[in-house]
N, C-alpha and C positions, 0 to 999 in steps of 0.2 A: 475644487467643490464650490456647487454654488448654495446648496443648503444642508439642514441639518439631515435628512433625508439621506441623500450622497455619502456624509460623511460619515453615518453609522455603517452602510454598505459596506464603505472604505475600511471601515474598522473592523469588518465581521459580526457584527452584531446583530443577533435574530433573538426576539422576544419568545420566551417558552411558552406553550401552549399549554391554558391553564389546568387542563385535567391532569397533565404529567405533575405540575407542580403542583398540585395538590396532593397526589402518590405520591408527592417525593414526604410531604410531610406526615405520611403515614409509615414512612420505611423512618424517621428521625424516632419518631415514637417507641418503635420496636426495639430502639436502644435507649430512650432518655425515658420512656413510659410516657402514658397520657396526661394530656395537661401540663409538661414537663415544664412549662413556660410559669406556671401560677406562684410559684414560689421566688417569685421575684430576683432567683439568684443564676438566672441566662438573661444574657443579652444576646441579643440578635444583629448580624452587620451583615448587609449586602452592598459591597464595595462597587458595582456593577449591575446597579439595579434594573436600569431601565425605567417602564412604566411599572415595575413593581410588581409584576405577574408571580415572582415564587411567592410573597408574604401576604400576597391579599387574601389569599383562603386561611390565613391563622385568624382565631378570634379577635374580636374589635380589644378583649383587656391585656393582649399580649403588646399591642402596636407601644405603646408609652414602651416596650425594651426594646423597639426597632429601630437600626441606625441605616437610611437609606441614601447612597451617594451617586453619582451618572454624572458622565462629563458634559449631558446634553441639558441646555434650559427647558426647553418644551417637557422633556420626560421630568424632571422636576416641579413643573407644575402639576403636574397629570399625579406625582407621587403624594403630594401635598393635597391634592384634593381627595385622592381615594383612602388615602390613610393618614387623616391630617393631625394625627394625636403621636404620627410617629416621629423621628428627628431627621428631616431628611436636607440636604444640602449640597453643593454641586461642586465636583471634587476631581480632581486628574489622578487616577489613585498610581499613577505609574512615574509622575513627576512632583508632584506637591509633597513638601514633608520631606524630602527620600534624607537630606542630609540632618536632618532630626532625628530619623528613624535608625540610621545607618551609624551617624556619628551624634554621639550624645553628647558631645564638648560643643555642639552649636545647637542649639536651641530658642533662638529669640526671637524665632516668630515661626507661629503657626498658622496653619489652615484646618486644619481639623476642628472641631466643635470642642469648646471648651469642656462641655459635659459627656463628650466621648471620649475626651482623653482623661477625666478624673476616671469615670467608668474601666479604662484601659489599665489605669494604674491602682485598680480594687482590686488586691490579691484573691477577697472572696466571692467574685465574681465569675460567673462563667459563661463561657462562648461561643456558639452556634454562629460559624458563617456558611450564608446560603448564598451561593452566587452560581450564577451562568455568564462566567466571562464569556469576554469576545476572543471569537474565532480566526482571527486573522494570524497571518505569517506573513513578515517580509520575504518576498522573493527577487532571486537574481531577477534586474528590469531587462535582461536578455531572453527572456521566457516570455512564451506567446500571454496575449490578453492583458488585461490591464495590470502593472505593475504597483505590486506594493510594497518596492523596495526601500520606505521612507517611514514606513507602518509603525514598526518597534524601534524606531530611534528614539527610546525614553531612558530616562537618567536611570533608571530599573536595572535595563539591558546593559548599562555600562558598567553598571557593578558586577553583571553576572555575569559578563565577558571577564572585566577582573579576575574573576574567580575562576573561570576557564569550566563554564557547564555548558561551554558546546552549542549544538547546533538551538538547543531551548531555548536560547535567551532573544532567537528569532520568532516565540511564540508569546503576544499577548497574556495569552490564558496564565501562561505558566511564570509570566513576569507578577504576574498578580498572586499565584501562590508564592513564588520565593520572598516578597516583601510580605506577603500574610503569613509567612512561618517566624521571619524576624520581629516582626511588628507581637504575634503571640506567643514568643520563644515564654518556657515555663508558665505557662498560666494555663488554667483546664481549660481546652477546647476542643470542637469539633468541625467538620468543615465539613461543608452539604454541596456535592462539586457535581456539575451538571457540565459534560465536555466529551468529547472524542475520547475512546480507550485508548487511543496510540500510543500516548506517553508511558503506557502502562508497560509497554513488550517492545517498543520500537528501537533501532539500531541507535538514530540519533537524539532519544531521550535518555539514553543510559547515564552519562554523568548527573542526570538530575535525578534518577531514581538512586544513585549512589550516594548521593552528598544532600540532598533535599528532600525529595519524597519518601520519605522512608515512615508513613503513617500507617496506624493500625486500623485494615478495614474492619466495617463494623455490617454493613448489609447496602444493598442497592439494585438496579434495575436498567433496563437496556430497551432503547426505542429506535424506530428509525426515523434519523432525519430528514425524511420527505415529509414530517409534520411539521418542519417551521416553514413559517412564509419565507418566502425568497430564497430556497434552497433548490438544488434541483432535483426533480422526481426521476431523470434519467439514473443518475448516480448517486444514491442514498450511501450513507453509512452510517454505523450506528452513534449514537450519543445514548451516554450512562449519567443517570443519578448515582453517583456513590457518595456512602457514606463513611467520615474516616474518624478515627481519636486521632488529634494534631500532634500530641506530645508523649503517644506509647511508641515507641519509636522499632520498627520491626519492615526488615527489608521484606519488597516484594516478591522477591523469589522464595521464600519462606513462609508464605501465606496464600491460603487457600479462596482462592478468591471466585465466587460464582456471582450473577447478577442472573435477577428475574428475568426472563425477556418478555416485553409487553408488546401486541399488538396495537392497530391503531386506536382502539378503544381504549387503550390502558389497561386491558383483563390480559392477565399470566396466561402466557402461551408456551411456555419451555424453561430451561435454563442453561444458563450460558456460563463455560470457564474457562475463564481468561489465565493465560499461563506467560508467568517473567522469566526467562531464562537468558544465560547471558550468551551474547551475539556469537560467540565459539561456538555454540548449538546452532547457528542458524544453518542453514540448507546450502544459502549459497560459498557459506565457508568449507561444504564438503569437497568441491573440486576443487582440483591443484591447477591453479593459474601460471603456465608454461610464460619464463621469460618470452614479448614479441619482440624481435629482433630483426626482421626482414621486413622492407617496405611491399606494401602491395596496394592494389585498388580500393578503395576506401566505400562502399557501398549505403546509400541512404533507404533504398530498396531493394528486391530480388535483383533484378536487370539493373537499375539507373545509378550510376556514380553519384556521391557527395562529395566535392571538392571544394567549394566557398566558405565554408565554414571555419571557423580559427582552431577546432578544436577538431583536428582531424581523424585522430586513431586511424591510422593507417600502416599499421603495422602486425604481424601474424606472426608465430611460434617457429622454427625446426619443425618437421612433418605435419605442418598445418592441413588438417582436414576438412574445417570447418568453422565459421565463427558462431560463437554461440551467443547470443543478447539475452541479459539474464537480470535486470535492471532491479535494483530492490529487493525486498525479500519477503514481501506478503500480498493478500491476493488485490490491493490497491494495486501492485505493478503486475497484474497477471498479463493484461496487453503489451505490455514489453518485454515477450518473453518468444524468443524465436531462433530462426537459425539461417545460415547463408553461408555463401561460399567464398566470400571475402568478407575482410573485417568490417563488422557495423560501424557506424560514427555514433557510439552509444557509449555513456561512461561504463556501461554494466556488462559491458560485451566482454568476450575471452576467446580466447582461439581453444579450438576441440583437437585434440591429437590422440593416438593411439593409446598413451597412457590412460586418457583421464573419458575417453569414449564413454565407455558404459556408464559410468558415475554421469556425464552430462547427457545420457539421452532419458537414465531416469530424473534428473531433474526437470529437464525438460518434459516430459510426461505427466509427471507431479506436479509442474505449478498451471498445464495447461487442460488437466483434466477434470478437477472440480469444478460444479460451478461458480461461480461469485455471485452471492448475495449481501443484503446490507447487513445480514448479522454475521458473518465472516469478513468484511471489505479491511480490516485491520491486525487478522489472525497472521502468524507469522508461520513460514512454511520452515519444517526442523528435518534436524538431519534422522536416519532410521534409530530407532532403537535396537534393532537386532539384524541379524546377517539376512541378506536377501538370497531370494534363491535365483537362480537363475533362470527360472520360468519368469519371474518377475521381470526380469531385468531385458527378457527376450519380449515379451510382450509389450513393456513402456518403446523398446525400439522400432517394434515393424508398427506399432500406434503412430511412433514420430513418423515416417517415411511420407504417412499420407493423411497427415495433419494441415490443416488450414496454415498453421505457423511454420510449418516446415519449409522455405524459401530458398534451400538451395539450389544453385543452378548450373548451367557450364555457359562460359561464353570465350568467347575468339578472339584476340587479339585487340585486347584492351590498350585503351592510347592513356597512360596517365603520367604526369610530369617526363615526356618526352621518351616512353619506357613503352614497350611492349608488353602483356600479358598476356598470359592463357590461360582461364579461371575454368577445371577442371570441378567436375563435380563427383567430389568421390564418395558421395551418397547414392549414386545408381547401384538399385539392389539385383542385377542380376546379371549372373556369369556372362563372356562375350560368348563361350561354343555354345551354349541356350539362346541366346539371340542371334547367331548364325543361321539358326535351324527355323526360325519366323521368315515371313515375307517383309522384305525392307524393298521399299518404293523408291529410295533416293539412293541411286549409285554411288558418290561419295561418298554417303555412311557407308554401304557395304565395303570399300574400298578402304577405309578406315579402320574399321572391325578387325580385315584383314591382318594388320600388325598392330594392334591397341592392347594395352595392358587392362585386365579385371580392377576395377574401384575397389574401395577399401572394404566397402560396406558388403560389397557382393560377395568378397572371401571370406568375411567375416561370418555373414551367415550359412556360410559351408558350413561352419562348424558348429552350429547350432542346431539342439534339437526343438523345433519351435511347438509351440502348444497347437491343439485344434484349432483355437482362434486365432492364432499366429496366423498358421496356416491360410486359412479362409482367407485370412486380409490379401494375404500377399499372391495367392492363387486371382481373388478379383483384381486386387491392382494390375498383376501381370497381364489380363486378356484386355486392360485400357491400353497400355505400354503395346501389347501386338496390334493394337486396333491402330493404334498411333502409329508405328512401324508400317505398317500396311496401306497406311492412306500420307503417306508423307507428300507423295507429290502431288496432291490436292489442298494442302494446307498452307497458309499462309504465316509460313515461322517465322518470314522478317519483324513482325510485329510483336514478336515476343523473342528476339535476339538467338533464335535456336539457327547454331552452324555446324553443329558437332551432335555426334553420335549419343553420347551421354547427359543429354538435356533433362534438366531435371524436374521431378515432378509436378512442380510448381509450372513450369510452361509447357508442359504438356497438358494439362489439364485447362490452363490459360486457352491455349492454340486451337482444344477440342469444342471447350465448351466455346468460343467465339463463331463457331459455325453452326453451333448446337446440335456436336455428333456425340454418339455411341453413348446419351442421353439415360438407355438400361444399365450400361456398365456403371457409370456412376451411382446409381440407384443403389446396385446392387454391392460396392464396396462401401459406402456410406452405411448400409445396415450391416456388412459386419465389420466394419471399423467400429458401429457401435455397439455391437455384442462385446468386441474387446474390451472395448471403453468401461463397459459394464462390470465386467471381470477385474479390470484394474484398480478400479474405484475404492472397492471398501479394502483391499490391499493396502492403498496409501494411509488409511487412518490403522489397520492393523497393526502395519512399521512404524506409526505416530510421527509419520510426517506432520498431520494436523492431528489436534487434538480438538 
């Protein structure tokens, strides 16, 4: 790192916009009352103060009750100039004085100011922790982008690790919370926290919720991360200010947590309910994962093998139909949801077999259809709260066949580790007897159809009574398949490894669009597909997949 600015970026520091900082003070007043600081009973502490944006909106007569600490010297000087009567000091909250806090037998040296230590020892004082902690999380160095592998290697993390607090220990913000709770134990204290809302419902933070973050929610609001300087405008996420009573223990899943939604001008535009449920109720737990026991060529995309990575994931289950990549369980992972005809090189992938086919089809559609926004970016997908209708299952399944994330394909004579494999497209949706009545301009395909077997999806569809919307999609899709078979002789099929009659819709779409063919048929399919999608979308909320 060359300078303080680079260090701040590495540590995930973003200065809170003033308008939202001032709004937070209004929400604190809703709980503590107007001019709550005037009695002198409260002390305010921001242990990741930055330039003091959170406190700058407090009246000057409150500044004498404020403690501000920061890791960086330039921020300290800024705070001293703008809040001269506050107690400001340079301090590493995640490494300094840790033995003194967690091991009372060793208090020989302190870096905390004596005035602050005396106030912490005064049982009559009440505390308001007002903080926008660093958002950095240590990552695996093998991941793309700048590695933050060492950013969270603090003394606090070591203690959290020893207490088996899981993935939360990698987050600097949760390390702040961990020490803060220990420091303010048995004191009357409130926490005003600016942070992402993932720690309220994510799988990785369950241990933190069960053992540490059991505070009583008072009120709060959320706004888009795009309001922070230095954050991506293309992939915003919700940032919340939430006010908590620290020492009134109550598990989050027993609380009704609602946040006011604020626009970029800090005006209220709605209400967001945040659900905390046990991960056993997550949607990804709803699909049975059969054991993957058979070796099969691993894919990195629809038609390309991926064999050079260490973690190959080259196994499929018995009676394999397709691979379902379903990483994560929230909207943040929506783009990591896809279907393929061989195992995906992905930790979230599983084998689709006849027994879990319908559930897999529902999960794929449910994860893909709702539009991701900054408001729902951290929402978890949940298991349905009532029995699904056959109509809903059918609609989801048909929608999947023509989704852009359906990468099921067929490939011939695929070599992998000195063996040759045939990749069949079990998602080919039409019966062979029907195809034989179409014009087929490839003699090899016509010959192969004479002895071919119907694929799983075609047989499954034959038994279903489809809705009008689903029938319309199938008919629009059929017109494209018929055009494809009727024009095989003029298509550059080798570009997309098309060598068998059961090519996937991904291959068919690519080879036709590559030559700019049947545009009107694709437009018609898209229109029918959207109509079906619009029928499914409200039912996703009705079945409580999303709240």
